[in-house]
C-alpha atoms as an extended CHARMM CRD file, in Angstrom:
* protein
*
       115  EXT
         1         1  MET       CA            -12.8480000000       -1.5770000000      -14.2280000000  PROA      1               0.0000000000
         2         2  ALA       CA            -15.0200000000       -0.7620000000      -11.2040000000  PROA      2               0.0000000000
         3         3  GLU       CA            -15.1750000000        2.8220000000      -10.0640000000  PROA      3               0.0000000000
         4         4  GLU       CA            -14.6970000000        2.0450000000       -6.4080000000  PROA      4               0.0000000000
         5         5  ALA       CA            -13.3110000000       -0.6340000000       -4.1530000000  PROA      5               0.0000000000
         6         6  SER       CA            -15.3030000000       -3.7780000000       -3.5490000000  PROA      6               0.0000000000
         7         7  ALA       CA            -16.1290000000       -5.1590000000       -0.1250000000  PROA      7               0.0000000000
         8         8  ALA       CA            -13.3990000000       -7.7860000000       -0.6360000000  PROA      8               0.0000000000
         9         9  ILE       CA            -10.5290000000       -5.2980000000       -0.7060000000  PROA      9               0.0000000000
        10        10  GLN       CA             -7.5900000000       -6.1760000000        1.5180000000  PROA      10              0.0000000000
        11        11  VAL       CA             -4.1300000000       -4.8830000000        2.3260000000  PROA      11              0.0000000000
        12        12  LEU       CA             -1.3880000000       -7.2240000000        1.1330000000  PROA      12              0.0000000000
        13        13  ASP       CA              1.7520000000       -5.4520000000        2.2820000000  PROA      13              0.0000000000
        14        14  GLU       CA              3.1800000000       -2.1340000000        3.3380000000  PROA      14              0.0000000000
        15        15  SER       CA              6.3440000000       -0.1840000000        3.8890000000  PROA      15              0.0000000000
        16        16  VAL       CA              5.4810000000        2.3010000000        6.6410000000  PROA      16              0.0000000000
        17        17  TRP       CA              5.6570000000        5.9470000000        5.5260000000  PROA      17              0.0000000000
        18        18  SER       CA              6.2800000000        4.8190000000        1.9510000000  PROA      18              0.0000000000
        19        19  TRP       CA              3.5820000000        2.6450000000        0.3400000000  PROA      19              0.0000000000
        20        20  MET       CA              0.6770000000        0.2850000000        0.8980000000  PROA      20              0.0000000000
        21        21  LEU       CA             -0.3490000000       -2.4790000000       -1.5210000000  PROA      21              0.0000000000
        22        22  TYR       CA             -4.0290000000       -3.4030000000       -1.7880000000  PROA      22              0.0000000000
        23        23  ALA       CA             -5.8140000000       -6.2550000000       -3.5400000000  PROA      23              0.0000000000
        24        24  ASP       CA             -9.3140000000       -5.8170000000       -4.8850000000  PROA      24              0.0000000000
        25        25  GLY       CA            -10.0810000000       -9.1360000000       -6.5360000000  PROA      25              0.0000000000
        26        26  ASP       CA             -7.4890000000       -9.5380000000       -9.2780000000  PROA      26              0.0000000000
        27        27  ARG       CA             -6.5940000000       -5.8500000000       -9.2190000000  PROA      27              0.0000000000
        28        28  ARG       CA             -3.5610000000       -4.5570000000       -7.3430000000  PROA      28              0.0000000000
        29        29  VAL       CA             -3.5530000000       -0.9610000000       -6.1670000000  PROA      29              0.0000000000
        30        30  LEU       CA             -0.4320000000        0.7540000000       -4.8520000000  PROA      30              0.0000000000
        31        31  ALA       CA             -0.8220000000        3.8340000000       -2.6460000000  PROA      31              0.0000000000
        32        32  VAL       CA              2.4600000000        5.7520000000       -2.4660000000  PROA      32              0.0000000000
        33        33  LEU       CA              3.2910000000        8.5990000000       -0.0990000000  PROA      33              0.0000000000
        34        34  CYS       CA              4.7790000000       11.5340000000       -2.0170000000  PROA      34              0.0000000000
        35        35  GLY       CA              6.0960000000       14.9770000000       -1.1790000000  PROA      35              0.0000000000
        36        36  THR       CA              8.5630000000       16.5780000000        1.1860000000  PROA      36              0.0000000000
        37        37  VAL       CA              7.0770000000       19.6080000000        2.9180000000  PROA      37              0.0000000000
        38        38  GLY       CA              3.4970000000       18.6870000000        2.0860000000  PROA      38              0.0000000000
        39        39  LEU       CA              2.6350000000       14.9990000000        1.9730000000  PROA      39              0.0000000000
        40        40  TYR       CA              0.1250000000       13.5400000000       -0.4480000000  PROA      40              0.0000000000
        41        41  GLU       CA             -0.6420000000       10.1930000000       -2.0130000000  PROA      41              0.0000000000
        42        42  ARG       CA             -0.5880000000        8.7330000000       -5.4940000000  PROA      42              0.0000000000
        43        43  VAL       CA             -2.9740000000        5.7910000000       -5.8980000000  PROA      43              0.0000000000
        44        44  ILE       CA             -2.0630000000        3.7050000000       -8.9220000000  PROA      44              0.0000000000
        45        45  GLU       CA             -3.7500000000        0.5830000000      -10.2550000000  PROA      45              0.0000000000
        46        46  LEU       CA             -0.9010000000       -1.6780000000      -11.3140000000  PROA      46              0.0000000000
        47        47  ASP       CA             -0.8320000000       -2.9920000000      -14.8570000000  PROA      47              0.0000000000
        48        48  SER       CA             -0.1460000000       -6.6420000000      -15.6710000000  PROA      48              0.0000000000
        49        49  ARG       CA              3.6000000000       -6.0510000000      -16.1300000000  PROA      49              0.0000000000
        50        50  GLU       CA              3.9010000000       -4.3150000000      -12.7660000000  PROA      50              0.0000000000
        51        51  CYS       CA              1.8490000000       -7.0540000000      -11.0950000000  PROA      51              0.0000000000
        52        52  GLY       CA              4.1990000000       -9.6600000000      -12.5410000000  PROA      52              0.0000000000
        53        53  LEU       CA              7.2270000000       -7.7840000000      -11.2220000000  PROA      53              0.0000000000
        54        54  ILE       CA              5.9410000000       -7.4600000000       -7.6780000000  PROA      54              0.0000000000
        55        55  ILE       CA              4.8880000000      -11.1040000000       -7.5260000000  PROA      55              0.0000000000
        56        56  ALA       CA              8.3740000000      -12.1910000000       -8.5400000000  PROA      56              0.0000000000
        57        57  ASP       CA             10.2680000000       -9.8400000000       -6.2250000000  PROA      57              0.0000000000
        58        58  ARG       CA              9.0400000000       -7.8070000000       -3.2370000000  PROA      58              0.0000000000
        59        59  GLN       CA             11.8460000000       -5.2980000000       -3.8040000000  PROA      59              0.0000000000
        60        60  ALA       CA             10.0950000000       -4.4050000000       -7.0470000000  PROA      60              0.0000000000
        61        61  ILE       CA              7.3600000000       -2.7690000000       -4.9570000000  PROA      61              0.0000000000
        62        62  ASP       CA              9.9590000000       -0.5750000000       -3.2390000000  PROA      62              0.0000000000
        63        63  GLU       CA             11.5150000000        0.3220000000       -6.5950000000  PROA      63              0.0000000000
        64        64  LEU       CA              8.1600000000        1.1660000000       -8.1680000000  PROA      64              0.0000000000
        65        65  ALA       CA              7.1570000000        3.2330000000       -5.1300000000  PROA      65              0.0000000000
        66        66  ARG       CA             10.4790000000        5.1360000000       -5.3330000000  PROA      66              0.0000000000
        67        67  ARG       CA              9.8500000000        5.8890000000       -9.0100000000  PROA      67              0.0000000000
        68        68  ILE       CA              6.3380000000        7.1210000000       -8.2630000000  PROA      68              0.0000000000
        69        69  SER       CA              7.3620000000        9.2660000000       -5.2770000000  PROA      69              0.0000000000
        70        70  GLY       CA             10.3980000000       10.5700000000       -7.1620000000  PROA      70              0.0000000000
        71        71  ASP       CA              8.3240000000       11.7910000000      -10.1150000000  PROA      71              0.0000000000
        72        72  PRO       CA              4.6500000000       12.0790000000       -9.0470000000  PROA      72              0.0000000000
        73        73  PRO       CA              3.6080000000       14.2320000000      -12.0490000000  PROA      73              0.0000000000
        74        74  ARG       CA              4.6410000000       11.4100000000      -14.3830000000  PROA      74              0.0000000000
        75        75  TYR       CA              2.1200000000        9.1490000000      -12.6430000000  PROA      75              0.0000000000
        76        76  GLY       CA             -0.5590000000       11.8380000000      -12.4130000000  PROA      76              0.0000000000
        77        77  PRO       CA             -2.5690000000       10.4580000000      -15.3520000000  PROA      77              0.0000000000
        78        78  ARG       CA             -2.7320000000        7.0670000000      -13.5900000000  PROA      78              0.0000000000
        79        79  HSD       CA             -3.6850000000        8.5410000000      -10.1980000000  PROA      79              0.0000000000
        80        80  GLN       CA             -7.0680000000        7.0970000000       -9.1510000000  PROA      80              0.0000000000
        81        81  PRO       CA             -7.8090000000        8.1870000000       -5.5750000000  PROA      81              0.0000000000
        82        82  HSD       CA            -11.3960000000        6.9350000000       -5.8600000000  PROA      82              0.0000000000
        83        83  LEU       CA            -10.0730000000        3.3490000000       -5.7920000000  PROA      83              0.0000000000
        84        84  LEU       CA             -9.3930000000        3.6970000000       -2.0680000000  PROA      84              0.0000000000
        85        85  ASP       CA            -12.1130000000        6.2010000000       -1.2220000000  PROA      85              0.0000000000
        86        86  SER       CA            -14.5890000000        3.7080000000        0.1750000000  PROA      86              0.0000000000
        87        87  ASP       CA            -15.6860000000        2.2840000000        3.4970000000  PROA      87              0.0000000000
        88        88  ALA       CA            -14.3120000000       -1.1040000000        2.3910000000  PROA      88              0.0000000000
        89        89  ALA       CA            -10.8330000000        0.3050000000        1.7380000000  PROA      89              0.0000000000
        90        90  ARG       CA            -10.8230000000        2.2200000000        5.0280000000  PROA      90              0.0000000000
        91        91  ALA       CA            -11.9420000000       -0.9290000000        6.8800000000  PROA      91              0.0000000000
        92        92  ALA       CA             -9.1950000000       -2.9800000000        5.1860000000  PROA      92              0.0000000000
        93        93  THR       CA             -6.5970000000       -0.4240000000        6.2440000000  PROA      93              0.0000000000
        94        94  ALA       CA             -7.9220000000       -0.3620000000        9.8180000000  PROA      94              0.0000000000
        95        95  ARG       CA             -7.8390000000       -4.1890000000        9.9920000000  PROA      95              0.0000000000
        96        96  TRP       CA             -4.2580000000       -4.2200000000        8.6710000000  PROA      96              0.0000000000
        97        97  ARG       CA             -3.1400000000       -1.6390000000       11.2240000000  PROA      97              0.0000000000
        98        98  ALA       CA             -4.8780000000       -3.4900000000       14.0940000000  PROA      98              0.0000000000
        99        99  GLU       CA             -3.2720000000       -6.7940000000       13.0770000000  PROA      99              0.0000000000
       100       100  ARG       CA              0.1850000000       -5.1970000000       12.8760000000  PROA      100             0.0000000000
       101       101  GLU       CA             -0.3130000000       -3.5240000000       16.2450000000  PROA      101             0.0000000000
       102       102  SER       CA             -1.3790000000       -6.7790000000       17.9030000000  PROA      102             0.0000000000
       103       103  LEU       CA              1.6520000000       -8.5660000000       16.4200000000  PROA      103             0.0000000000
       104       104  THR       CA              3.9470000000       -5.8620000000       17.7550000000  PROA      104             0.0000000000
       105       105  ARG       CA              2.4330000000       -6.0810000000       21.2350000000  PROA      105             0.0000000000
       106       106  ALA       CA              2.5420000000       -9.8920000000       21.2060000000  PROA      106             0.0000000000
       107       107  LYS       CA              6.3180000000      -10.0460000000       20.6810000000  PROA      107             0.0000000000
       108       108  PRO       CA              8.1620000000      -10.9820000000       23.8600000000  PROA      108             0.0000000000
       109       109  ALA       CA             10.8250000000       -8.6140000000       25.0650000000  PROA      109             0.0000000000
       110       110  PRO       CA             14.3980000000       -9.5890000000       24.1670000000  PROA      110             0.0000000000
       111       111  PRO       CA             16.1640000000      -11.4480000000       27.0300000000  PROA      111             0.0000000000
       112       112  GLU       CA             18.7030000000       -8.6500000000       27.5290000000  PROA      112             0.0000000000
       113       113  ILE       CA             15.8760000000       -6.2160000000       28.3290000000  PROA      113             0.0000000000
       114       114  LEU       CA             14.3470000000       -8.5790000000       30.8720000000  PROA      114             0.0000000000
       115       115  ALA       CA             17.6530000000       -9.1580000000       32.6910000000  PROA      115             0.0000000000
């Protein structure tokens, strides 16, 4: 397992203010927002079972993220913040955000707003 993200890292999916799923080659890394008063992140490399679940059903990502955010100490031993602490990971996140923003701006206004 590499110690940091490769230049090929990309964002695959996200649930805003909940989680972001990254791909780094064959690896899948889930960053989950945790906390209530103070917010922090758990960065977990998914194992083969978890990868199989999320491929079969997108809701599995939401369920896994809820489990992680609901009991962060349980996932503490798997927390690997260094996986996303790289220029490549930051660039992938910035590209994802820019693409989402451009899609949002490109949507035409609903007809009832234009009337």
